[in-house]
C-alpha positions in Angstrom: -20.4 136.1 135.9 -19.5 137.8 139.1 -20.4 141.5 139.6 -21.1 143.7 142.6 -24.8 142.8 142.1 -24.2 139.0 142.3 -25.9 137.3 145.3 -23.5 136.8 148.2 -20.9 134.1 147.5 -18.6 132.9 150.2 -15.0 131.9 149.1 -12.5 130.0 151.0 -8.9 131.2 150.9 -6.0 129.1 152.2 -3.4 131.6 153.5 -1.1 128.9 155.0 -1.1 125.3 156.0 -2.4 126.3 159.5 -4.4 129.4 158.9 -7.6 130.0 156.8 -9.7 133.0 156.1 -13.2 133.4 154.6 -14.3 136.4 152.7 -17.4 137.6 150.9 -16.9 138.2 147.2 -19.3 141.1 147.3 -17.3 142.8 150.0 -14.1 142.3 148.0 -15.6 143.7 144.8 -17.1 146.7 146.6 -13.6 147.8 147.7 -14.6 147.6 151.4 -12.3 144.8 152.5 -9.2 145.7 154.5 -6.0 144.0 153.3 -5.8 140.5 154.9 -3.3 140.9 157.7 -1.8 137.5 157.0 -1.3 137.9 153.3 2.0 138.7 151.7 2.1 141.5 149.1 1.1 140.0 145.7 3.7 141.1 143.2 2.7 141.9 139.6 5.2 142.6 136.8 5.5 142.8 133.0 8.0 141.7 130.4 6.3 143.7 127.7 7.4 147.0 126.1 8.2 149.8 128.6 5.4 152.0 127.2 2.9 149.5 128.6 4.2 149.7 132.2 1.9 152.5 133.2 -1.1 150.4 132.2 0.2 147.4 134.1 0.6 149.6 137.2 -3.0 150.8 136.9 -4.3 147.2 136.4 -2.3 146.0 139.4 -3.8 148.7 141.6 -7.3 148.0 140.3 -7.0 144.3 141.2 -5.6 145.1 144.6 -8.4 147.6 145.3 -11.2 145.3 144.1 -10.0 142.4 146.2 -8.7 144.4 149.2 -5.3 142.8 149.1 -1.8 144.4 149.2 -0.2 144.5 145.7 3.0 145.8 144.1 4.0 146.4 140.5 7.6 145.6 139.9 9.2 147.8 137.2 12.5 148.9 138.7 14.6 146.0 137.3 15.3 144.8 133.8 12.7 142.8 131.9 15.2 139.8 132.1 15.2 140.0 135.9 11.4 140.3 135.9 11.1 137.2 133.8 13.5 135.4 136.2 11.3 136.5 139.1 8.3 134.9 137.5 10.2 131.7 136.9 11.5 131.5 140.4 8.2 132.4 142.0 9.4 135.8 143.3 6.7 137.5 141.2 3.2 136.2 141.3 1.4 137.7 138.3 2.9 138.8 135.0 2.1 140.0 131.5 4.3 138.1 129.1 4.7 137.6 125.4 3.0 134.6 123.8 6.4 132.9 122.9 7.8 133.1 126.4 4.4 131.8 127.7 4.6 128.6 125.6 8.3 128.2 126.5 7.3 128.5 130.2 4.4 126.1 129.7 6.8 123.5 128.2 9.8 124.1 130.6 7.9 124.8 133.8 4.9 122.5 133.3 2.2 123.2 135.9 3.8 126.3 137.4 1.7 128.9 135.6 -2.0 129.4 135.1 -3.4 131.7 132.4 -5.4 134.7 133.8 -6.6 136.7 130.8 -5.5 138.4 127.6 -6.3 141.9 126.2 -8.8 142.4 123.5 -7.9 145.7 121.8 -10.4 148.4 120.8 -9.3 149.0 117.2 -11.5 147.3 114.6 -8.5 145.5 113.1 -8.5 143.2 116.2 -12.1 141.9 115.4 -13.0 141.8 119.2 -10.5 138.9 119.6 -7.4 138.5 121.8 -5.0 138.9 118.8 -2.4 141.3 117.6 -0.2 141.9 114.6 3.4 142.6 113.6 3.6 145.7 111.5 6.6 145.8 109.2 7.8 149.4 109.4 10.2 151.5 107.4 10.9 155.2 107.3 8.3 157.3 105.5 10.9 158.5 102.9 12.1 155.0 102.2 11.9 153.6 98.7 10.9 150.2 100.2 7.3 149.3 99.4 6.8 145.6 100.2 8.4 142.8 102.3 9.9 141.5 99.0 11.9 144.8 98.8 13.6 144.0 102.1 15.7 141.2 100.7 19.4 142.1 101.3 18.4 145.1 103.5 19.2 145.8 107.2 16.7 144.3 109.6 16.3 144.6 113.4 14.4 142.4 115.8 13.7 143.4 119.4 14.9 140.2 121.2 14.9 136.5 120.4 12.1 135.5 122.8 9.6 137.8 121.1 6.7 136.5 119.0 5.9 139.8 117.3 9.5 140.9 116.5 11.4 137.7 116.0 9.5 134.4 115.9 6.8 135.5 113.4 9.4 137.0 111.0 11.3 133.7 110.9 8.0 131.9 110.4 7.2 134.2 107.5 10.6 133.5 106.0 10.0 129.7 106.4 6.7 130.0 104.6 8.5 131.9 101.8 11.1 129.2 101.8 13.8 131.8 102.4 15.7 129.9 105.1 19.1 131.5 105.0 20.5 135.0 104.3 17.3 136.8 103.4 18.4 140.0 105.0 21.7 141.6 104.3 22.3 142.4 108.0 20.3 141.5 111.2 20.7 143.4 114.5 19.2 142.8 117.9 17.7 146.1 118.9 16.8 145.2 122.5 13.2 146.5 122.3 10.5 147.4 119.8 11.0 151.1 120.7 14.7 150.9 120.1 14.1 149.3 116.7 11.7 152.2 115.8 14.5 154.7 116.7 17.0 152.7 114.7 14.7 153.0 111.7 14.3 156.7 112.2 18.1 157.2 112.5 18.8 155.2 109.3 20.8 152.6 111.2 18.4 149.9 109.9 15.9 149.7 107.1 13.0 147.9 108.7 11.6 145.9 111.6 8.5 144.0 112.7 6.9 146.0 115.5 4.1 144.8 117.9 1.0 146.5 116.6 -0.2 147.5 120.1 3.2 148.9 121.0 3.3 150.9 117.7 -0.2 152.3 118.4 0.8 153.4 121.9 3.9 154.9 120.4 1.8 156.9 118.0 -0.2 158.3 120.9 2.9 159.2 122.9 4.8 160.5 119.9 2.3 161.7 117.2 5.1 162.7 114.8 5.8 158.9 114.3 2.6 158.7 112.2 4.4 161.0 109.7 7.9 159.6 110.0 7.1 155.8 109.7 5.2 153.7 107.1 3.9 150.2 107.3 4.8 148.1 104.3 3.4 144.7 105.4 1.5 143.1 108.3 2.4 139.7 109.7 -0.1 137.7 111.7 -2.4 137.7 113.5 -0.8 136.1 116.6 -2.5 135.3 119.9 -1.9 138.4 122.0 0.4 138.3 125.1 -1.4 136.9 128.1 -1.4 137.6 131.8 -0.3 134.6 133.8 -0.2 133.7 137.5 2.1 131.4 139.5 0.3 128.4 140.8 2.0 128.9 144.2 -0.8 131.5 144.7 -3.8 129.7 146.4 -6.4 128.6 143.9 -9.2 130.6 145.4 -7.2 133.7 145.2 -6.2 132.9 141.6 -9.8 132.4 140.7 -10.8 135.7 142.3 -8.0 137.5 140.4 -9.2 136.0 137.1 -12.8 137.2 137.8 -11.6 140.8 138.5 -9.7 140.8 135.2 -12.6 139.3 133.3 -15.1 141.8 134.7 -12.9 144.9 134.6 -14.8 146.4 131.7 -18.0 146.2 133.7 -17.1 148.9 136.2 -16.7 152.6 135.5 -13.2 152.7 136.9 -12.1 149.5 135.1 -13.4 150.7 131.7 -11.6 154.0 132.2 -8.3 152.3 132.8 -8.7 149.9 129.8 -9.9 152.6 127.5 -6.9 154.8 128.3 -4.7 152.0 127.0 -6.9 151.2 124.0 -8.2 147.9 125.5 -11.8 146.8 125.1 -11.7 144.1 127.7 -9.6 141.4 129.3 -10.7 138.0 128.0 -10.3 134.4 129.4 -7.8 132.4 127.4 -6.8 128.7 127.3 -3.4 127.1 126.7 -4.6 125.8 123.4 -5.2 129.4 122.2 -1.4 129.7 122.0 -0.9 126.6 119.8 -0.5 128.8 116.7 2.7 130.2 118.3 4.0 126.7 119.0 3.4 125.8 115.3 5.1 129.0 114.1 8.1 128.3 116.4 8.4 124.8 115.0 8.4 126.0 111.4 10.8 128.8 112.2 13.5 126.4 113.4 14.6 125.9 109.8 15.4 129.6 109.4 18.9 131.1 110.0 19.5 134.8 109.8 
C-alpha cells in the first residue's frame, strides 16, 4: 500500500501521444509537486444529493493536492448535465449512484473504471461499502410499518436511483405486489425534496438514502424529532466513485491510491470524518451485481 513512507517508486504518465512525463510518487504524495504544465484540469463531479457536494469538493481538492495536479469540482449545473458530462467525457471523475453505474457499465462498456466507494462510520454499515433505504414518515403519522403504506401517497427521488426507486420496486416484487400498491406515486426530484414533502403532508412516505438522511439530521437537527423510520430496505452496494478511461492509466491508478489511502493521513481523516466516512474502499464491478439483480426483478412492478 502506498504511503508517504513507501520507498521511492517511479511512475510513467502519458500526457499525450508525443509527450511523456515522469514523477516520483513520494513527491506527489508529499504535496510538493507543481501542477504538470502540460496537464488539463481534471474535472470531478457528483450526481449525488446536493448535501454531499461540499464533501465532494473537499475530496477533489485533497486528490489534487496530493498528486500536485490541477482539479475542478463541477457543481454549478444540474445533476442531469453532470451525468451527461461524465458520459461524454467532459467530466473525468464522478460520484454516482449504484444504479446509474450499472447502466453505464452496460451501455458504455469499457468507458469507466471504478475508483472507490465510501465505508460509512456508523455501526449499522458493518465496516462495509453498503448503505440502506430508510422508509420515512412524519413523526405524528399513524403509519407504523411498510404494510401500512398500501394505498398511501408515496414519493421517489428520481427513476435512476437505487435507494429511492429501484429498491422500492424490488421490495414490491418480493412481496408480489406488482401493480397499484400505493394510492399515488410522485417523483420528488431529490431525496431532500421528498423529505420536505413528507413534512408538509403532501405525501405520506418515501425511501430515503440512509447516508443522505444522516447528513440531513446533522444539518437540520429538528428532523430527528419530525420524522420517523418505519422500515429499512437493503442493504445495497453504496454509490461508487468512477473515472473515465480516457484519463491515462497511470494517473487513474495514482488517483485510486490517493482515495484508498485517504484515511491514513491526518488531513484525509479529517475530511472523511466530517462527512461520517470511515474510509474509501476499493470496489469491483461484481460488487454491484446485487443492484443488477434487483433491477431485473423490479421490471415486473408498475406503480
